[in-house]
N, C-alpha and C positions, 0 to 999 in steps of 0.2 A: 504494500500500500504506500503510495507516494503522496505526500501532502505538499502542494506548492505554496510558496510564501508570497503573499500579495504585496507587490511594490508598485508604486505609481511613478511614471516618468515625470520629469519636472513640469512639462507643459500641462499634463492632466492634473497634477497636484495644484498648480496655479489656478486652473479653471475651477476645480472643486472648492478651493479656498475662496475664490471670488464669488461663487454661487452662495456659499454659506454666509459670507459677509453681507451680501445683499439681503438675505432672508433674516439674519439674526441681529445685525448691528445697526441697521438703519431704523430709526424710530418709526413706529407703525403709522402715525398720522402723516408724517412726511412721505413715507412709502406709498400710502394709499393715494395721496394727491399727485405723486409723480410717476410711480412705477407699479404696475399690477403684475403679480406673480401667481403662477399655478404650478405646483410641484407634483410630479409622478415618479413612482419608484416601483421596481420589480426585482424579486430574487427568485431564481429558478434552480431547483434541485433536480438534476437530470440523471436518468438511468438509460444507458444505451446498450443495445445488443447488435453486434455486426455479424456478418457471415462471409464465407468464401465467395468471391465474385469473379466471374470469368473475365470481366473487363478490368478489374483491380486485383490482380493476382496475389499481391502481398498481404491483403486483408485476411484475417483469420477469424474463426468463430470465437468471439470473445465478448466480454461485457465490461463496462466501466461506468463510473459515476463522476459527476462534475457539478460545480456550483458556479453560476453566472449571475451578474447583477447589473441593474441599470438605474441611473438617477437622471431625470431630465427636468428642466424648468422652462415654462413658457413665460416670456417677458413681454409686457405691453407698455409702451411708452408713447403716448400721443398716437401718431400714425405709424409707429414702428411696431413690428412683431418679430420676436426671435424665439427659437426653440433650441436650447443647448442641451447636450446629453453627455454623460460620463458613463462609459460602459466598461465593466470589469469582466474579463474573459478567464475562465478556468481559475477562479479564486481558490477552488479546491479541485483536484483531479486525482483519481485513483490510478491513472495511467503513468507508468514510469517515464520520466524524461519530459513530461508536459509541464511547462512553466506558466504561471499567471502573467497576464499583462492587462493593460487598460488603455483606453483611448478617449480623448475628448472629441466630440463631434458637433459641428454646427448643422443641425437638421434643417433649420430655416432661419433666415434673417432678411427681412424685406420691409419696404416702405410702401404704404398705400395712401393715395390721396385723390382729390377730385379737382378738375380744372374745367373752365368754361371757355368755349370757342364758338363765336358767331351765335350766341344764345343757346348752345347745346352743352350739356354736362358730360364730361368724360371721366371714367375711373382709371387711375394709373397704378401700376404695380412695378416695383423696381427692386431687385435683389435676388436672394436665393429662396425659392418658394416651391412648394409642391403644386403641380398642375394635374388635377384628377378630373379627366373628362370621361373616363370609361364608365360603362354601365355593365352590371353583372356581378356575380358572387365569386365564382371559381376562377374566372379569367376575364380581363377587360381589354379588348383590342385597342380601344381609343386612348389608353394611357400611353400616348406616343412620345411624349417628352422623355419620360422614364418609366419603364415597366416595373410596377411595384409588386413584390412577392405577396402572394395571397395566403391567408390563414395559417400563420406559423404556429407551432406548438410551444416554442420557447421564446427567447428574447430576440428581437429583430429591430434594427434601427434603419428606417427609411429616410433618405435625404432628398431634398428638393434639388432643382436645377437653377442655374442662373437665368433670370427671366426679366424681360422688359416688355410690358404689355399695356395696351390701352383698350378700354371697353366702353361701348355706348349702348344704352338701353333705349329701345323705342316701344311703341305700343304692342308689338308682337313678339318681342324677345330681346336678344342681345347679340351685338357684333363685337368680336375681339380680334385685334391685331397683335401678334406676339412674336418676339424674338427669344430664342432659348439656347442655352449652352449646357448640355447634360454632363460635361466633364467637371462641373463644380461639385466634387465629392471628396470627403475626408477618408472614406473607406475604399480600399482597393478591391475592385471586382475581379471576376475571372477573365481569362483571355478574350472570350467572346464579348463580354461586357465592355472591355476596353476598346475593342475594335469598333464597337457600335456607338461609342461616344460621338456626339454630333453637335453641330451648330446649325441652326436653321431659322427660317421665318415662315409664318403661316397666318391664315385667317380662319376664324370659326364663327359659325352662325348657330344660335340656339333659339328655339321657338316653342310656343305652346299652341296646341290645337285641341280645344275641348278638354277631354280627359287624357290627352297624350302630349308628350314632349319629344322633340327631335333635335338633332344637331348634325351639322355637316362641317367637315374640316378639310382644308387644303394646305399642305405643308411641304416645304422644300428644304433639304439639308444636304450637307456634304457627304453623307453616307448613303441615304436611301434615294437621293436624286429625284424626289417627287413622291408624294403620298396623298391619297384621297381616302377619306373615311366618313362614316356616318353612323347614327344610332337612332333607335325608336323605342320609346317606352310608353305603354298604354295600359291604363287601369280599366279593365273590362267590366268589373262590378265590385261589390263589397269584398269578394273573396279572391278574385283572380286578377293577375297582372301579367303582361307579356312584354318581354324586352328582347331586342336584337341589335347587333352592331356588326360592322364589317370594315376592314381596312385593306387597301391595295397599296403596295409600295413597289417602285420601279426596280430597286436593287437592294440586296441584303447580303450579309455574311452568313455562310453556313459551312458545313463540313462535307467532304466528298470521300467516298470509299476508294481505297487503293485498288489498282488493277492486278497487283500480285501481292503475295504474302510478305515479300521483302520490302514493300513500300509502306509508308505510314499514312494514316488518315490526315488530311490536310484541310485547312481553312481557305476558302476562296469566295470571291464575289459572285453572286448569282442574280438572275433577273426574275421579276414578276412574282413577288411574294403576296400571299393572300391569307388573311385571318378573318374568320366569321364566328359569330356566336348567336345562339338562339336559346332563350330561357323562358320558363313559366314559373310563376310564384302563386301558391295557394295559401291563404291564411283564414282561419275561422275565428269566431267571436270569443273563444276562450284562450286564444294565444298560441295555438298550434300553427307552425309555419313550415312549409315545404317548398324547396326550390329544386327544379329539375333543369339542367343546362347541358347543351351539347356545343362543343366548339371544335373548329378545324384550324390548323396552322400549317401552311405548306412549307414553312421554313424548317420545320422539324423533320427528322427521318420518318419515312412511312414504314409499314410492316415489312415490305420486301427488302428495304435497305437494312433494317435491324436483323432480319433473318440471315442475310448475307454476312453481316458483321459477326453474328453469333457463330456461323459456320467457319468463317475465316479465323476467328479467335480460337475456336476449338482445334483447328488444324495447327495453328502456331503452338498451342499448348501441347498437343500430341506429338509434334515433331521436335520438341525441345528447343525451339527457336528463342531468340532473346525476349525477355519478359517485356521490355519496352515497347515491342510491337503490339502486345496485347493492351498495354496502357493507352495506346493511341485510340483504341475503339471506345474509350470512356469519354473522349472529348465532346461528342454530341450530347452528352448529359448536361452540358452547359447551356443548352437551348432553354428559352423561356418555357416552352412546353417540350417534354421529353419525347412525346409521340404526336403524330399528326391529328388523330381523332381521339376526342376525350368526351366522356359523359360523367357528370357529377350529380349526385343526389344529396341534398342538405335538408336536415330536419332540426328544428329547435322548438323549445316550449317556453313561453313566457311564464314567470312565476305566478301570474294571475290564474293560470289554469288549475292550480292546486285547490282553489276555492270552490271548484265546481264538482268535486267528487267527495262523497261522504267519508271515505276512508282517509282522505288527506286533509280535510278541513280543520281538524283539531291537532295536526302536527305542525306546530308553529314554525319550526326551522325550515320547512319546505317552502314557506312563503318567500324565502330569499334564495331559493335554489333554482338554477337554470341549467338544464341538460341540452347538449348540442351534439349532433352526429353528422359526419360527412363520409361519403364513399365516392372516390374518384376511380373510374373504370376505364380501361383501355380496350375498346371492343375488338380491335384487330388481333391482339395477342393475349387477351384475357388477363391483363395485369390489374392489380387492385391495390389502392392505398386507402385504408380505413382510419379515420381519426375521430376521437370523441373528446369532448370537453365537459367537465362537471364543475360548475362555478357556484360558489356560495358567497353571497354578499354579507360578510360578518358585521360590518359597520357601515352605515350610510347616514350621516347627519346633515348632508347637504354641503357642508364646508369641508368634510373629511370622509374618505371612503377607504375601506379595506376589504379586499376580496381574496378568497382562497380558491384555487383552481387545480383540479387534477386533469391532466391531459395525457392521451396515449395515441400513438400512431403505429400502425402495422403495415408493412409492405410485403405483399405476397402475390400469388398468381401462378400461371403456368410456368413450367421450367424455363422456357426460352423467353418469357415476357420481360420487358425492360424493367418494370418495377421489381420483379423477383430477382433480377441480377444487379440491383443496387447493393452497395455494401451495407447500408442500413437495413436491419431486420425488424427491429421494433424500438420504440422510445417511450418511456414513461416519465412524466414530469409532475412535480409539485411546484406550482407557481404561487407566490405570495406577491400581491401588488396592491397599490393604494394611491390615493391622491390627497393632498392637503394644501 
């Protein structure tokens, strides 16, 4: 058992001290009139189980435990908003040789204001900000500035992009002109993330039509060389909602299979990428909610490519060829979607539902208990990722909140399925998180 010693680099220690000084040393009356703060924290106790993987041959069947933590603060000062985070990685790890580290992250830091021109009002945004245009639960094609990872079980810090935007509201919706630079990041992404860092300019139109909302986006950057996208969300009645979105891009980076076993998988520019999503939401009067979504991503490998990769990796393994050639087949796992065709089923229950059943009405702690369950299914190769969250709101006073959450994720499926050949087998986490 190895216990890592937690030590902060000078930059992170300075950030933490600054955050604490803002919260503790500035008089409350002065702080209230000058700076508004909101603090969030999370500690995650994690149990991981790995397995032998054809694509990652040095991974073994083993298990280990770790502790990670996050402290972030939202600061509002006039027309400025900043979200700063301090993340501690592997504060404790049972893996030998794993050392703790920490990092200070500027998640967002931007200014928003209003100006008038020729009698019309325009909203301005300037700085590092998140741009969330996507609709959907499991995947959102219209998050085109930065793709945000969906539904993590542990600690995840998402950063915004460099943004300069101007918006105008009329009687039917909103026009937005935007310039963005996605390379404004403190955290280093994988190789594919770095290749797809882009600078671009685009225009977005958002509108309302009865019980429906729609948007259209045209964007040009130095990686995709042209992108068109749109979405539609419609409330059909009190119980049903329909949402759909699609994006076409002229160019994109992806991976190509080698022609022989002695060559490596390589990254290259390709043409005509398409992502589509169609989803349906059902909610009843007692808080039951179900989301069913299908999405397609042409940038990811399809079933035929993954079958060929599996066969070639097996041949490399059987012939005693260099291990590095097998590692190369893991590179496509960097794609936003690991497979082309995806189906997700999501279910959650609002705590209000416990009031409607006789057996649960008198169980007081259930009134603060929220269960959630997701199943991500790959229909081409029968891979499955199942995730459950059980969240209990232990304290909620309005000004302070404390939640206890148990999360678990299992990756399984057919022998040759992509999800079954990931090195992760299962994860179980106890997450403690709160706000003050």
